[in-house]
C-alpha positions as CSV (number, residue, x, y, z in Angstrom):
1,M,10.0,-30.1,2.2
2,K,12.0,-26.9,2.7
3,L,10.9,-23.4,3.6
4,Q,12.7,-22.1,0.6
5,Q,10.6,-24.3,-1.7
6,L,7.4,-22.9,-0.1
7,R,8.8,-19.4,-0.5
8,Y,9.4,-20.1,-4.2
9,I,5.9,-21.4,-5.0
10,C,4.3,-18.5,-3.1
11,E,6.4,-15.9,-4.9
12,V,5.7,-17.5,-8.3
13,A,1.9,-17.5,-7.6
14,R,2.1,-13.9,-6.4
15,R,4.0,-12.8,-9.6
16,G,1.3,-14.2,-11.9
17,L,3.2,-17.4,-12.6
18,N,6.2,-15.4,-14.0
19,V,9.2,-17.3,-12.8
20,T,11.6,-14.7,-14.2
21,T,10.0,-11.9,-12.1
22,A,9.9,-14.2,-9.0
23,A,13.6,-15.0,-9.4
24,E,14.4,-11.3,-9.7
25,R,12.3,-10.6,-6.6
26,L,14.1,-13.3,-4.6
27,F,17.6,-12.5,-6.0
28,T,18.1,-16.1,-7.3
29,A,18.3,-17.9,-10.6
30,Q,15.2,-18.8,-12.6
31,S,16.5,-22.3,-13.1
32,G,16.9,-22.8,-9.4
33,I,13.3,-21.9,-8.7
34,S,12.0,-24.2,-11.4
35,T,14.1,-27.1,-10.1
36,Q,13.0,-26.6,-6.5
37,I,9.3,-26.5,-7.5
38,R,9.8,-29.7,-9.5
39,L,11.5,-31.4,-6.5
40,L,8.6,-30.3,-4.2
41,E,6.0,-31.6,-6.5
42,E,7.9,-34.9,-6.8
43,E,8.2,-35.2,-3.0
44,L,4.5,-34.4,-2.5
45,D,3.5,-36.5,-5.5
46,V,1.1,-33.8,-6.7
47,Q,1.2,-31.1,-9.4
48,I,1.1,-27.6,-7.9
49,F,1.2,-25.7,-11.2
50,E,-0.3,-26.4,-14.6
51,R,2.1,-26.3,-17.5
52,H,2.3,-26.0,-21.3
53,G,5.7,-27.3,-22.1
54,K,8.0,-25.5,-19.7
55,R,5.7,-22.6,-19.2
56,L,3.5,-22.3,-16.1
57,T,-0.1,-21.7,-17.2
58,G,-2.1,-22.0,-14.0
59,V,-2.4,-23.4,-10.5
60,T,-4.1,-26.7,-9.9
61,S,-6.9,-27.0,-7.3
62,T,-4.6,-28.9,-5.0
63,G,-1.9,-26.3,-5.7
64,K,-4.2,-23.5,-4.5
65,G,-4.6,-25.2,-1.1
66,I,-0.9,-25.9,-0.8
67,I,0.0,-22.3,-1.6
68,E,-2.5,-20.9,0.9
69,M,-1.0,-23.2,3.6
70,A,2.5,-22.3,2.5
71,E,1.7,-18.6,3.0
72,R,0.5,-19.3,6.5
73,I,3.7,-21.3,7.3
74,L,5.9,-18.6,6.0
75,T,4.1,-16.0,8.1
76,E,4.4,-18.2,11.2
77,S,8.1,-18.8,10.4
78,D,8.6,-15.0,10.3
79,N,6.6,-14.7,13.6
80,I,8.9,-17.1,15.3
81,R,11.9,-15.0,14.2
82,Q,10.2,-11.8,15.4
83,L,9.3,-13.3,18.7
84,A,12.8,-14.6,19.3
85,Q,14.3,-11.2,18.4
86,Q,11.9,-9.5,20.8
87,A,12.8,-11.9,23.6
88,N,16.5,-11.3,23.1
89,D,16.5,-7.5,22.8
90,D,13.3,-5.6,22.1
91,S,15.2,-2.3,21.9
92,R,16.9,-3.3,18.6
93,G,15.4,-4.3,15.3
94,T,14.0,-3.0,12.1
95,L,10.7,-1.3,11.2
96,S,9.9,-1.4,7.5
97,I,7.2,1.0,6.4
98,A,5.4,0.9,3.0
99,T,3.7,4.1,1.9
100,T,3.1,6.6,-0.8
101,H,5.4,9.5,-1.6
102,T,2.8,12.0,-0.3
103,Q,2.5,10.2,3.1
104,A,6.3,9.8,3.4
105,Y,7.0,13.4,2.5
106,H,4.1,15.3,4.1
107,A,2.4,13.3,6.8
108,L,5.0,11.0,8.3
109,P,8.0,13.2,9.1
110,P,6.8,14.2,12.6
111,V,5.8,10.6,13.4
112,I,9.2,9.3,12.2
113,A,11.1,12.0,14.1
114,R,9.3,11.1,17.4
115,F,9.7,7.3,16.8
116,S,13.5,7.8,16.2
117,R,13.9,9.8,19.4
118,E,12.1,7.2,21.5
119,F,13.5,4.1,19.8
120,P,17.0,5.0,18.8
121,G,18.0,1.3,18.4
122,I,15.4,0.6,15.7
123,T,16.5,0.9,12.1
124,L,13.8,2.5,9.9
125,R,13.2,1.6,6.2
126,I,10.7,3.4,4.1
127,H,9.5,1.7,0.9
128,Q,7.4,3.8,-1.5
129,G,4.9,2.7,-4.1
130,D,1.3,2.8,-5.3
131,V,-1.5,1.1,-3.4
132,A,-1.1,-2.2,-5.2
133,Q,2.7,-2.2,-4.6
134,I,2.1,-1.3,-1.0
135,H,-0.3,-4.2,-0.5
136,E,2.3,-6.5,-2.2
137,M,5.0,-5.4,0.2
138,L,2.8,-6.4,3.2
139,L,1.8,-9.7,1.6
140,S,5.5,-10.6,0.8
141,R,6.5,-9.6,4.4
142,T,8.8,-6.9,3.0
143,A,7.0,-4.3,5.1
144,D,5.8,-4.5,8.7
145,V,3.2,-1.8,8.4
146,A,1.8,0.4,5.6
147,I,0.2,3.8,5.5
148,T,-1.9,4.4,2.4
149,T,-5.4,5.2,1.2
150,A,-8.2,2.8,1.9
151,T,-9.5,0.8,-1.1
152,K,-12.4,-1.6,-1.6
153,N,-10.2,-4.3,-3.2
154,M,-7.8,-4.7,-0.3
155,P,-6.6,-8.3,0.0
156,N,-8.3,-10.4,2.7
157,E,-4.9,-11.2,4.3
158,L,-4.5,-7.5,5.3
159,V,-6.2,-5.6,8.2
160,M,-7.1,-1.9,7.7
161,L,-7.2,0.7,10.5
162,P,-8.7,3.9,9.1
163,F,-7.4,7.1,10.9
164,R,-8.2,10.2,8.8
165,E,-10.4,11.5,6.0
166,W,-9.0,13.9,3.4
167,N,-10.4,15.8,0.5
168,M,-9.1,16.9,-2.9
169,A,-7.8,20.4,-3.4
170,V,-7.5,22.4,-6.6
171,I,-4.2,24.2,-7.2
172,T,-3.5,26.9,-9.8
173,P,-0.9,29.6,-10.4
174,Q,-1.7,32.8,-8.6
175,N,-4.2,35.0,-10.5
176,H,-5.6,32.1,-12.5
177,P,-9.2,32.7,-13.8
178,L,-10.5,30.0,-11.5
179,T,-9.5,32.0,-8.5
180,Q,-12.2,34.5,-9.4
181,E,-15.0,31.9,-9.1
182,T,-17.3,32.6,-6.2
183,E,-17.7,28.9,-5.7
184,L,-15.7,26.4,-7.6
185,T,-17.8,24.0,-9.8
186,L,-16.9,20.9,-11.9
187,E,-18.2,22.8,-15.0
188,A,-15.6,25.5,-14.4
189,L,-12.8,22.9,-13.8
190,A,-13.7,21.0,-17.0
191,Q,-12.9,24.2,-19.0
192,H,-9.2,23.8,-18.2
193,P,-6.5,21.1,-18.8
194,L,-6.0,19.1,-15.6
195,I,-2.9,17.7,-14.0
196,T,-3.7,15.0,-11.5
197,Y,-2.8,11.5,-10.2
198,D,-2.1,8.4,-12.3
199,H,-4.9,5.8,-12.5
200,S,-3.0,3.6,-10.1
201,V,-3.3,6.1,-7.3
202,S,-6.5,5.5,-5.3
203,G,-7.6,9.1,-5.1
204,R,-7.9,9.3,-8.9
205,S,-11.1,7.2,-8.8
206,A,-13.0,9.9,-6.9
207,I,-12.0,12.5,-9.5
208,N,-13.1,10.3,-12.4
209,Q,-16.4,9.4,-10.8
210,A,-17.3,13.1,-10.1
211,F,-16.8,14.2,-13.7
212,T,-18.6,11.0,-15.0
213,D,-21.6,11.5,-12.8
214,A,-21.8,15.1,-13.9
215,G,-21.6,14.1,-17.6
216,L,-18.5,16.2,-18.2
217,L,-15.6,15.6,-20.5
218,T,-12.2,16.6,-19.3
219,T,-8.7,17.1,-20.8
220,I,-6.0,15.4,-18.7
221,A,-2.8,17.2,-19.6
222,L,-0.5,15.2,-17.4
223,T,-0.7,12.5,-14.7
224,A,1.9,11.6,-12.0
225,L,2.2,9.2,-9.0
226,D,2.8,11.9,-6.4
227,A,1.6,15.4,-5.6
228,D,4.9,17.2,-5.7
229,I,5.4,16.4,-9.4
230,I,1.9,17.6,-10.1
231,K,2.6,20.9,-8.2
232,K,5.8,21.3,-10.2
233,Y,4.0,21.3,-13.5
234,V,1.1,23.4,-12.3
235,K,3.7,26.1,-11.4
236,L,5.0,25.8,-15.0
237,G,1.5,26.6,-16.3
238,L,0.7,23.3,-17.9
239,G,-2.7,23.1,-16.2
240,V,-4.9,23.0,-13.1
241,G,-3.8,20.6,-10.4
242,L,-6.0,18.2,-8.4
243,I,-4.1,16.8,-5.4
244,A,-4.8,15.6,-1.9
245,E,-5.1,18.5,0.5
246,T,-2.7,16.7,2.8
247,A,0.1,17.2,0.2
248,L,0.0,21.0,0.6
249,D,2.8,22.8,2.4
250,K,2.3,26.5,3.3
251,T,6.0,27.1,3.2
252,E,6.8,25.4,-0.1
253,D,3.6,26.2,-1.9
254,G,3.2,29.9,-1.3
255,D,3.3,30.6,-5.0
256,L,0.2,28.5,-5.7
257,A,-3.4,29.4,-5.2
258,V,-5.3,26.7,-3.3
259,L,-9.0,26.3,-4.0
260,E,-11.2,24.2,-1.6
261,A,-12.8,21.3,-3.5
262,G,-14.3,19.1,-0.7
263,H,-17.8,19.8,-2.1
264,L,-16.9,18.4,-5.5
265,F,-15.3,15.1,-4.8
266,K,-15.9,12.3,-2.4
267,P,-13.4,12.2,0.5
268,S,-10.8,9.5,0.8
269,T,-9.6,7.8,3.9
270,S,-6.0,7.3,5.1
271,C,-5.4,4.0,6.8
272,I,-2.8,1.8,8.5
273,C,-2.5,-1.7,7.1
274,V,-0.8,-4.7,8.5
275,H,-0.7,-8.4,7.6
276,R,-3.5,-10.2,9.4
277,G,-1.5,-13.1,10.8
278,R,1.8,-11.5,11.4
279,H,3.3,-11.0,14.9
280,L,4.1,-7.3,15.5
281,R,6.8,-6.3,17.9
282,S,5.9,-3.8,20.6
283,Y,7.6,-0.9,18.9
284,V,5.4,-1.4,15.8
285,Y,2.4,-1.0,18.0
286,S,3.9,2.2,19.4
287,F,4.5,3.5,15.8
288,I,0.8,2.8,15.0
289,T,-0.4,4.7,18.1
290,Y,1.8,7.7,17.2
291,I,-0.2,7.9,14.0
292,T,-3.6,7.2,15.7
293,P,-3.2,8.8,19.1
294,Q,-6.9,8.1,19.7
295,L,-6.1,4.4,20.1
296,T,-4.0,2.8,22.8
297,E,-1.6,0.0,22.1
298,D,-3.9,-2.4,23.9
299,A,-6.8,-1.2,21.7
300,V,-4.8,-1.6,18.5
301,E,-3.7,-5.1,19.6
302,G,-7.2,-6.1,20.4
303,I,-8.5,-4.9,17.0
304,L,-5.8,-6.9,15.2
305,R,-6.4,-10.0,17.3
306,W,-10.1,-9.8,16.5
307,E,-9.5,-9.3,12.8
308,S,-7.0,-12.1,12.7
309,S,-9.5,-14.5,14.3
310,K,-12.0,-13.5,11.6
311,G,-9.5,-14.3,8.9
312,E,-8.7,-17.7,10.5
313,N,-12.4,-18.5,10.6
314,R,-12.8,-17.6,6.9
315,A,-9.8,-19.7,6.0
316,T,-11.2,-22.8,7.6
317,E,-14.8,-22.4,6.2
318,T,-15.9,-25.2,3.8
319,P,-16.9,-23.7,0.4
């Protein structure tokens, strides 16, 4: 049994049994993955995946247990590597951050600048994506830490540290009719074409829910993954924008009218996410506390240890 074989079965399971996509993700040949999975099954004398011809169609009950154990083995293997690097030279290494465009562009620059000054030997990597992609980066150990919006369907393998609530804001060109409203209402908004987030962006659900609860139909003129694209098309006059208030920039957005909409939509919460069982180097804890100064490194480590122990208990529970 080889770590590479365990990595293959986990990646195939994570990619919905699509061996081609798993091969692309691991920068290897599809045939090599299929061969190694077969060799592992022969060595263990069990079938991990169900098949119809050469196509994988499911995971066997035994296979599910093997994949869960393999994920833990891969995490611990990575932990050993991280611990060894920390022992050799904790002033050097890599910090991989998974986040959204809005967080990377508007919220993180001061944090990144401070971190770079205080840890000049650490290479920073920023990976952008939607919430599902961000969760996937943590699960696959591509990212050490993620900054995103809290969701109800976060994978159990991840730990969430909420740190800030934010509201939606309405943006229009200057002198738009909505700027004359004494108090903005959903009814008034529904009279105009809207430009807002794609369905894959977590903040969109609060928008949909508000209009649905009010029994209002809306015209969505355009959707996008990040707020800066939304602002661009609002400036072109294509519609009224709905974006996170944290994505506003007084310097860059002076030609837009900003209307407060916190009373119309439920607030969302920004959070820090990490893999529940992963060892974090000391500079990762520092990065987290730069974002959440109300927490000390010891407090963050304590929360993560407690959450990890909860996850271990769940993993060993008998169904």
